[in-house]
TORTORMAR-660260 format. One record per residue (C-alpha): residue in three letters; x, z, y. Coordinates in steps of 0.25 Angstrom, whole numbers, always signed. Example, Ala and Ser with C-alpha at 12.3 -4.5 7.8 and 13.67 -1.06 7.14 Angstrom:
REM TORTORMAR-660260
{rec 'Ala'; {+49; +31; -18}}
{rec 'Ser'; {+55; +29; -4}}
***
This chain:
REM TORTORMAR-660260
{rec 'Unk'; {-486; +486; -88}}
{rec 'Unk'; {-473; +486; -82}}
{rec 'Unk'; {-461; +497; -81}}
{rec 'Unk'; {-463; +507; -71}}
{rec 'Unk'; {-451; +508; -61}}
{rec 'Unk'; {-444; +522; -60}}
{rec 'Unk'; {-441; +521; -45}}
{rec 'Unk'; {-439; +510; -37}}
{rec 'Unk'; {-440; +494; -43}}
{rec 'Unk'; {-432; +489; -55}}
{rec 'Unk'; {-424; +481; -44}}
{rec 'Unk'; {-419; +495; -38}}
{rec 'Unk'; {-416; +500; -51}}
{rec 'Unk'; {-407; +488; -54}}
{rec 'Unk'; {-400; +489; -42}}
{rec 'Unk'; {-398; +505; -45}}
{rec 'Unk'; {-390; +501; -56}}
{rec 'Unk'; {-378; +496; -47}}
{rec 'Unk'; {-380; +482; -45}}
{rec 'Unk'; {-372; +475; -37}}
{rec 'Unk'; {-369; +461; -34}}
{rec 'Unk'; {-354; +460; -37}}
{rec 'Unk'; {-353; +472; -47}}
{rec 'Unk'; {-353; +472; -61}}
{rec 'Unk'; {-363; +484; -65}}
{rec 'Unk'; {-361; +494; -77}}
{rec 'Unk'; {-371; +493; -87}}
{rec 'Unk'; {-376; +507; -88}}
{rec 'Unk'; {-378; +507; -72}}
{rec 'Unk'; {-385; +495; -73}}
{rec 'Unk'; {-396; +500; -85}}
{rec 'Unk'; {-396; +513; -79}}
{rec 'Unk'; {-403; +509; -66}}
{rec 'Unk'; {-412; +497; -73}}
{rec 'Unk'; {-418; +507; -82}}
{rec 'Unk'; {-420; +518; -72}}
{rec 'Unk'; {-429; +509; -64}}
{rec 'Unk'; {-439; +507; -77}}
{rec 'Unk'; {-449; +516; -84}}
{rec 'Unk'; {-456; +513; -97}}
{rec 'Unk'; {-469; +505; -96}}
{rec 'Unk'; {-482; +513; -95}}
{rec 'Unk'; {-487; +519; -109}}
{rec 'Unk'; {-498; +515; -118}}
{rec 'Unk'; {-507; +521; -128}}
{rec 'Unk'; {-506; +513; -141}}
{rec 'Unk'; {-511; +513; -155}}
{rec 'Unk'; {-500; +517; -164}}
{rec 'Unk'; {-499; +504; -171}}
{rec 'Unk'; {-498; +496; -157}}
{rec 'Unk'; {-489; +505; -152}}
{rec 'Unk'; {-479; +501; -161}}
{rec 'Unk'; {-466; +496; -156}}
{rec 'Unk'; {-469; +504; -143}}
{rec 'Unk'; {-461; +516; -138}}
{rec 'Unk'; {-469; +529; -136}}
{rec 'Unk'; {-471; +535; -123}}
{rec 'Unk'; {-471; +549; -127}}
{rec 'Unk'; {-470; +558; -139}}
{rec 'Unk'; {-479; +558; -150}}
{rec 'Unk'; {-483; +571; -156}}
{rec 'Unk'; {-490; +572; -170}}
{rec 'Unk'; {-504; +578; -169}}
{rec 'Unk'; {-503; +583; -183}}
{rec 'Unk'; {-494; +585; -195}}
{rec 'Unk'; {-490; +572; -204}}
{rec 'Unk'; {-495; +573; -214}}
{rec 'Unk'; {-507; +579; -209}}
{rec 'Unk'; {-510; +586; -223}}
{rec 'Unk'; {-504; +591; -235}}
{rec 'Unk'; {-505; +579; -246}}
{rec 'Unk'; {-498; +573; -259}}
{rec 'Unk'; {-486; +564; -256}}
{rec 'Unk'; {-487; +558; -270}}
{rec 'Unk'; {-497; +556; -281}}
{rec 'Unk'; {-497; +566; -291}}
{rec 'Unk'; {-504; +580; -294}}
{rec 'Unk'; {-506; +591; -283}}
{rec 'Unk'; {-502; +605; -289}}
{rec 'Unk'; {-497; +618; -286}}
{rec 'Unk'; {-483; +619; -289}}
{rec 'Unk'; {-486; +633; -295}}
{rec 'Unk'; {-493; +627; -306}}
{rec 'Unk'; {-482; +616; -309}}
{rec 'Unk'; {-470; +624; -306}}
{rec 'Unk'; {-468; +627; -321}}
{rec 'Unk'; {-470; +612; -327}}
{rec 'Unk'; {-460; +609; -337}}
{rec 'Unk'; {-461; +596; -346}}
{rec 'Unk'; {-463; +604; -358}}
{rec 'Unk'; {-472; +612; -351}}
{rec 'Unk'; {-481; +605; -342}}
{rec 'Unk'; {-492; +611; -332}}
{rec 'Unk'; {-506; +607; -334}}
{rec 'Unk'; {-514; +605; -322}}
{rec 'Unk'; {-528; +604; -320}}
{rec 'Unk'; {-531; +590; -310}}
{rec 'Unk'; {-542; +595; -303}}
{rec 'Unk'; {-544; +582; -294}}
{rec 'Unk'; {-539; +569; -288}}
{rec 'Unk'; {-533; +568; -273}}
{rec 'Unk'; {-530; +555; -266}}
{rec 'Unk'; {-527; +552; -253}}
{rec 'Unk'; {-541; +552; -246}}
{rec 'Unk'; {-545; +566; -252}}
{rec 'Unk'; {-547; +574; -241}}
{rec 'Unk'; {-554; +587; -247}}
{rec 'Unk'; {-546; +599; -248}}
{rec 'Unk'; {-544; +604; -263}}
{rec 'Unk'; {-535; +616; -268}}
{rec 'Unk'; {-528; +617; -281}}
{rec 'Unk'; {-530; +629; -290}}
{rec 'Unk'; {-519; +634; -300}}
{rec 'Unk'; {-517; +625; -312}}
{rec 'Unk'; {-524; +611; -305}}
{rec 'Unk'; {-519; +601; -297}}
{rec 'Unk'; {-525; +587; -291}}
{rec 'Unk'; {-520; +574; -293}}
{rec 'Unk'; {-516; +567; -280}}
{rec 'Unk'; {-513; +555; -273}}
{rec 'Unk'; {-501; +553; -262}}
{rec 'Unk'; {-508; +558; -249}}
{rec 'Unk'; {-519; +567; -254}}
{rec 'Unk'; {-521; +579; -248}}
{rec 'Unk'; {-515; +590; -256}}
{rec 'Unk'; {-524; +600; -263}}
{rec 'Unk'; {-522; +616; -256}}
{rec 'Unk'; {-512; +624; -263}}
{rec 'Unk'; {-506; +611; -270}}
{rec 'Unk'; {-490; +611; -267}}
{rec 'Unk'; {-485; +600; -276}}
{rec 'Unk'; {-490; +585; -280}}
{rec 'Unk'; {-483; +583; -294}}
{rec 'Unk'; {-479; +568; -296}}
{rec 'Unk'; {-488; +562; -309}}
{rec 'Unk'; {-474; +559; -316}}
{rec 'Unk'; {-473; +574; -319}}
{rec 'Unk'; {-486; +575; -325}}
{rec 'Unk'; {-494; +570; -336}}
{rec 'Unk'; {-503; +563; -324}}
{rec 'Unk'; {-516; +570; -332}}
{rec 'Unk'; {-529; +567; -324}}
{rec 'Unk'; {-536; +580; -327}}
{rec 'Unk'; {-525; +589; -330}}
{rec 'Unk'; {-511; +586; -328}}
{rec 'Unk'; {-497; +591; -335}}
{rec 'Unk'; {-485; +593; -325}}
{rec 'Unk'; {-473; +592; -332}}
{rec 'Unk'; {-462; +594; -321}}
{rec 'Unk'; {-464; +603; -308}}
{rec 'Unk'; {-461; +598; -295}}
{rec 'Unk'; {-456; +604; -281}}
{rec 'Unk'; {-467; +612; -273}}
{rec 'Unk'; {-472; +602; -263}}
{rec 'Unk'; {-468; +589; -272}}
{rec 'Unk'; {-477; +578; -266}}
{rec 'Unk'; {-484; +585; -255}}
{rec 'Unk'; {-483; +582; -241}}
{rec 'Unk'; {-487; +594; -231}}
{rec 'Unk'; {-495; +592; -219}}
{rec 'Unk'; {-483; +591; -207}}
{rec 'Unk'; {-473; +588; -219}}
{rec 'Unk'; {-469; +576; -210}}
{rec 'Unk'; {-472; +579; -195}}
{rec 'Unk'; {-479; +592; -191}}
{rec 'Unk'; {-491; +593; -181}}
{rec 'Unk'; {-486; +591; -167}}
{rec 'Unk'; {-472; +583; -171}}
{rec 'Unk'; {-467; +574; -160}}
{rec 'Unk'; {-469; +561; -170}}
{rec 'Unk'; {-461; +552; -160}}
{rec 'Unk'; {-455; +553; -146}}
{rec 'Unk'; {-457; +545; -133}}
{rec 'Unk'; {-448; +533; -134}}
{rec 'Unk'; {-449; +531; -147}}
{rec 'Unk'; {-454; +518; -153}}
{rec 'Unk'; {-466; +517; -162}}
{rec 'Unk'; {-461; +513; -175}}
{rec 'Unk'; {-470; +510; -188}}
{rec 'Unk'; {-465; +524; -194}}
{rec 'Unk'; {-469; +530; -181}}
{rec 'Unk'; {-484; +524; -181}}
{rec 'Unk'; {-485; +530; -195}}
{rec 'Unk'; {-482; +543; -191}}
{rec 'Unk'; {-491; +542; -179}}
{rec 'Unk'; {-503; +537; -187}}
{rec 'Unk'; {-500; +548; -199}}
{rec 'Unk'; {-499; +558; -187}}
{rec 'Unk'; {-513; +554; -181}}
{rec 'Unk'; {-508; +546; -169}}
{rec 'Unk'; {-515; +534; -165}}
{rec 'Unk'; {-510; +530; -152}}
{rec 'Unk'; {-497; +533; -144}}
{rec 'Unk'; {-492; +530; -131}}
{rec 'Unk'; {-481; +521; -130}}
{rec 'Unk'; {-474; +513; -121}}
{rec 'Unk'; {-478; +498; -122}}
{rec 'Unk'; {-468; +487; -126}}
{rec 'Unk'; {-462; +480; -113}}
{rec 'Unk'; {-467; +467; -111}}
{rec 'Unk'; {-454; +458; -110}}
{rec 'Unk'; {-455; +443; -104}}
{rec 'Unk'; {-443; +436; -106}}
{rec 'Unk'; {-440; +424; -96}}
{rec 'Unk'; {-428; +414; -99}}
{rec 'Unk'; {-424; +406; -85}}
{rec 'Unk'; {-416; +393; -84}}
{rec 'Unk'; {-416; +378; -81}}
{rec 'Unk'; {-408; +376; -93}}
{rec 'Unk'; {-415; +383; -105}}
{rec 'Unk'; {-423; +376; -114}}
{rec 'Unk'; {-431; +383; -125}}
{rec 'Unk'; {-426; +384; -140}}
{rec 'Unk'; {-428; +374; -150}}
{rec 'Unk'; {-417; +366; -144}}
{rec 'Unk'; {-402; +367; -141}}
{rec 'Unk'; {-395; +370; -128}}
{rec 'Unk'; {-389; +357; -122}}
{rec 'Unk'; {-382; +355; -109}}
{rec 'Unk'; {-392; +359; -97}}
{rec 'Unk'; {-400; +366; -108}}
{rec 'Unk'; {-400; +380; -113}}
{rec 'Unk'; {-409; +384; -125}}
{rec 'Unk'; {-418; +399; -120}}
{rec 'Unk'; {-412; +408; -131}}
{rec 'Unk'; {-414; +420; -120}}
{rec 'Unk'; {-429; +421; -119}}
{rec 'Unk'; {-430; +420; -134}}
{rec 'Unk'; {-419; +430; -137}}
{rec 'Unk'; {-422; +441; -125}}
{rec 'Unk'; {-439; +441; -130}}
{rec 'Unk'; {-434; +443; -143}}
{rec 'Unk'; {-426; +455; -139}}
{rec 'Unk'; {-436; +460; -129}}
{rec 'Unk'; {-445; +461; -141}}
{rec 'Unk'; {-434; +467; -150}}
{rec 'Unk'; {-433; +478; -140}}
{rec 'Unk'; {-448; +481; -141}}
{rec 'Unk'; {-454; +473; -129}}
{rec 'Unk'; {-466; +462; -130}}
{rec 'Unk'; {-457; +451; -127}}
{rec 'Unk'; {-462; +437; -120}}
{rec 'Unk'; {-453; +425; -120}}
{rec 'Unk'; {-458; +418; -107}}
{rec 'Unk'; {-447; +406; -109}}
{rec 'Unk'; {-439; +399; -101}}
{rec 'Unk'; {-441; +398; -84}}
{rec 'Unk'; {-432; +387; -77}}
{rec 'Unk'; {-423; +391; -66}}
{rec 'Unk'; {-436; +390; -56}}
{rec 'Unk'; {-437; +402; -47}}
{rec 'Unk'; {-453; +400; -44}}
{rec 'Unk'; {-455; +398; -58}}
{rec 'Unk'; {-446; +411; -62}}
{rec 'Unk'; {-454; +419; -52}}
{rec 'Unk'; {-468; +414; -57}}
{rec 'Unk'; {-465; +418; -72}}
{rec 'Unk'; {-460; +431; -68}}
{rec 'Unk'; {-473; +433; -62}}
{rec 'Unk'; {-481; +428; -73}}
{rec 'Unk'; {-474; +437; -82}}
{rec 'Unk'; {-473; +449; -75}}
{rec 'Unk'; {-488; +451; -80}}
{rec 'Unk'; {-484; +453; -94}}
{rec 'Unk'; {-470; +459; -93}}
{rec 'Unk'; {-464; +474; -93}}
{rec 'Unk'; {-450; +466; -92}}
{rec 'Unk'; {-446; +453; -88}}
{rec 'Unk'; {-433; +447; -95}}
{rec 'Unk'; {-426; +435; -89}}
{rec 'Unk'; {-415; +427; -95}}
{rec 'Unk'; {-404; +418; -86}}
{rec 'Unk'; {-401; +417; -71}}
{rec 'Unk'; {-395; +429; -70}}
{rec 'Unk'; {-382; +425; -65}}
{rec 'Unk'; {-377; +420; -50}}
{rec 'Unk'; {-376; +406; -54}}
{rec 'Unk'; {-385; +394; -46}}
{rec 'Unk'; {-394; +393; -58}}
{rec 'Unk'; {-397; +409; -60}}
{rec 'Unk'; {-411; +409; -55}}
{rec 'Unk'; {-416; +421; -60}}
{rec 'Unk'; {-406; +430; -52}}
{rec 'Unk'; {-407; +421; -40}}
{rec 'Unk'; {-423; +422; -40}}
{rec 'Unk'; {-425; +437; -45}}
{rec 'Unk'; {-414; +444; -36}}
{rec 'Unk'; {-424; +451; -26}}
{rec 'Unk'; {-431; +456; -39}}
{rec 'Unk'; {-420; +458; -49}}
{rec 'Unk'; {-405; +463; -49}}
{rec 'Unk'; {-395; +456; -57}}
{rec 'Unk'; {-383; +464; -60}}
{rec 'Unk'; {-369; +460; -65}}
{rec 'Unk'; {-366; +471; -75}}
{rec 'Unk'; {-353; +474; -83}}
{rec 'Unk'; {-361; +468; -96}}
{rec 'Unk'; {-354; +458; -104}}
{rec 'Unk'; {-360; +447; -107}}
{rec 'Unk'; {-373; +450; -100}}
{rec 'Unk'; {-367; +454; -85}}
{rec 'Unk'; {-379; +449; -77}}
{rec 'Unk'; {-393; +457; -78}}
{rec 'Unk'; {-405; +457; -69}}
{rec 'Unk'; {-415; +468; -68}}
{rec 'Unk'; {-427; +469; -58}}
{rec 'Unk'; {-442; +468; -56}}
{rec 'Unk'; {-450; +457; -54}}
{rec 'Unk'; {-464; +459; -48}}
{rec 'Unk'; {-460; +470; -38}}
{rec 'Unk'; {-454; +485; -40}}
{rec 'Unk'; {-465; +487; -50}}
{rec 'Unk'; {-464; +474; -57}}
{rec 'Unk'; {-458; +470; -69}}
{rec 'Unk'; {-444; +473; -73}}
{rec 'Unk'; {-435; +460; -76}}
{rec 'Unk'; {-421; +459; -83}}
{rec 'Unk'; {-414; +446; -81}}
{rec 'Unk'; {-403; +442; -91}}
{rec 'Unk'; {-393; +432; -91}}
{rec 'Unk'; {-396; +418; -98}}
{rec 'Unk'; {-383; +419; -108}}
{rec 'Unk'; {-392; +423; -122}}
{rec 'Unk'; {-380; +433; -126}}
{rec 'Unk'; {-380; +440; -112}}
{rec 'Unk'; {-396; +439; -111}}
{rec 'Unk'; {-395; +446; -122}}
{rec 'Unk'; {-386; +456; -120}}
{rec 'Unk'; {-393; +458; -106}}
{rec 'Unk'; {-406; +461; -115}}
{rec 'Unk'; {-398; +472; -123}}
{rec 'Unk'; {-392; +478; -111}}
{rec 'Unk'; {-403; +478; -101}}
{rec 'Unk'; {-418; +472; -105}}
{rec 'Unk'; {-418; +479; -118}}
{rec 'Unk'; {-417; +493; -112}}
{rec 'Unk'; {-427; +490; -101}}
{rec 'Unk'; {-437; +485; -112}}
{rec 'Unk'; {-435; +499; -120}}
{rec 'Unk'; {-437; +507; -106}}
{rec 'Unk'; {-449; +500; -103}}
{rec 'Unk'; {-453; +503; -117}}
{rec 'Unk'; {-451; +517; -116}}
{rec 'Unk'; {-441; +517; -127}}
{rec 'Unk'; {-429; +529; -127}}
{rec 'Unk'; {-418; +525; -127}}
{rec 'Unk'; {-418; +511; -121}}
{rec 'Unk'; {-405; +507; -126}}
{rec 'Unk'; {-400; +504; -140}}
{rec 'Unk'; {-392; +512; -148}}
{rec 'Unk'; {-378; +512; -148}}
{rec 'Unk'; {-367; +517; -158}}
{rec 'Unk'; {-351; +517; -159}}
{rec 'Unk'; {-345; +508; -168}}
{rec 'Unk'; {-331; +504; -173}}
{rec 'Unk'; {-327; +489; -169}}
{rec 'Unk'; {-321; +480; -179}}
{rec 'Unk'; {-313; +472; -170}}
{rec 'Unk'; {-307; +471; -156}}
{rec 'Unk'; {-316; +465; -146}}
{rec 'Unk'; {-313; +461; -130}}
{rec 'Unk'; {-323; +465; -120}}
{rec 'Unk'; {-324; +459; -105}}
{rec 'Unk'; {-318; +470; -95}}
{rec 'Unk'; {-327; +478; -86}}
{rec 'Unk'; {-340; +473; -94}}
{rec 'Unk'; {-348; +479; -104}}
{rec 'Unk'; {-350; +470; -116}}
{rec 'Unk'; {-360; +470; -126}}
{rec 'Unk'; {-354; +463; -138}}
{rec 'Unk'; {-364; +459; -151}}
{rec 'Unk'; {-358; +467; -162}}
{rec 'Unk'; {-362; +470; -176}}
{rec 'Unk'; {-362; +485; -180}}
{rec 'Unk'; {-361; +491; -194}}
{rec 'Unk'; {-363; +506; -199}}
{rec 'Unk'; {-352; +510; -206}}
{rec 'Unk'; {-353; +517; -221}}
{rec 'Unk'; {-348; +529; -216}}
{rec 'Unk'; {-354; +530; -203}}
{rec 'Unk'; {-352; +524; -189}}
{rec 'Unk'; {-352; +509; -184}}
{rec 'Unk'; {-343; +497; -184}}
{rec 'Unk'; {-346; +486; -176}}
{rec 'Unk'; {-341; +471; -175}}
{rec 'Unk'; {-342; +463; -163}}
{rec 'Unk'; {-349; +449; -162}}
{rec 'Unk'; {-349; +438; -152}}
{rec 'Unk'; {-350; +442; -138}}
{rec 'Unk'; {-347; +437; -123}}
{rec 'Unk'; {-351; +424; -122}}
{rec 'Unk'; {-356; +422; -137}}
{rec 'Unk'; {-365; +435; -137}}
{rec 'Unk'; {-378; +429; -141}}
{rec 'Unk'; {-373; +424; -156}}
{rec 'Unk'; {-365; +437; -157}}
{rec 'Unk'; {-379; +445; -153}}
{rec 'Unk'; {-386; +437; -165}}
{rec 'Unk'; {-378; +445; -176}}
{rec 'Unk'; {-375; +458; -167}}
{rec 'Unk'; {-382; +471; -172}}
{rec 'Unk'; {-376; +479; -160}}
{rec 'Unk'; {-369; +476; -147}}
{rec 'Unk'; {-354; +481; -145}}
{rec 'Unk'; {-353; +487; -131}}
{rec 'Unk'; {-339; +486; -124}}
{rec 'Unk'; {-339; +494; -110}}
{rec 'Unk'; {-334; +487; -98}}
{rec 'Unk'; {-319; +494; -101}}
{rec 'Unk'; {-317; +488; -115}}
{rec 'Unk'; {-309; +475; -114}}
{rec 'Unk'; {-305; +477; -130}}
{rec 'Unk'; {-312; +484; -140}}
{rec 'Unk'; {-302; +486; -152}}
{rec 'Unk'; {-307; +485; -167}}
{rec 'Unk'; {-309; +500; -172}}
{rec 'Unk'; {-313; +505; -159}}
{rec 'Unk'; {-327; +510; -157}}
{rec 'Unk'; {-338; +503; -148}}
{rec 'Unk'; {-352; +505; -143}}
{rec 'Unk'; {-362; +496; -151}}
{rec 'Unk'; {-377; +495; -147}}
{rec 'Unk'; {-386; +494; -159}}
{rec 'Unk'; {-395; +481; -159}}
{rec 'Unk'; {-406; +485; -167}}
{rec 'Unk'; {-414; +471; -167}}
{rec 'Unk'; {-427; +478; -171}}
{rec 'Unk'; {-427; +487; -157}}
***
């Protein structure tokens, strides 16, 4: 199950973004071209529990009211307000208890003046009852009860449709199915919903120098941090993520691996080999299927996007090999692609404006994504402290809850100035 192209191929979409061999492409133009060539995955009808974590493909309308009937919200005595309105500590009102009602009671009953029912929370309210008196305001009698204090009309009662009327829109298309929404759907009598399936994302690390985790890097060897981190990032974005592992710089090996993975992937992410050096095998091998773009983005300035398996095949995102740059590349490109395939709306993380706590510099002509820690101020608004960036982005990201965005024309941002900060919600 793969994404449906809009018009033309994903390769065409990347070229439409203004890609050129000698030009740095603005990120906004690049993303517009890439995302324009994608469509969400085809919808599925799923049972509501199985739908958790997926995105709704259409609005969900409640077939009936919530609650479905008038019922007691608390344990107590279901009574008529007119019968207890004159109750006082020294002059209690005495009511006959004519029966007990529990949550499983289903026969409608009616109150007559001067009577009440003992009720459990969730029980169907008797006809003409308009209040539930808490036991603490009574002598807690069984055959008859004395009410010492009146309560307001409607106290302890939940009326049909109090929370949601019949025909209410329970959730809009593009919303994630959360545990509370599952409860609302179930309470409304809905057992199945139509959702976009979570994209299946395959992550491949490339490079002869890579070794698996469990050892330290040494000359000629680099521990593969990327495939682990990007698999976790894809899962955090809502995908079913699969780490394939390390692929050596072997053209036939890479082609064969991609052919194998296309059968189970809605998106393939590679890391490493996107530069123009002699060892950058990914860019060289996939140049006919993937457009590699030099972007005005720092620290991730080289990204690849295209399709493997033909024009209607599987989209592929090629990220750089530096771990910090790879994670920034995931945020700016791969994550929006995953969100679009999943049918989420919006596809980008939320952002806020925040006051900068210290002066920072930024490379000219580049849009820098700098790890940062953002704090909400007690009186309103936000402050943001920059963390390690540039070649130290990876260590900065480990402590970050936001990405500070410094535009292409910003060379220096002074302490006290206001900057844009993307919020990194690690749960989604």
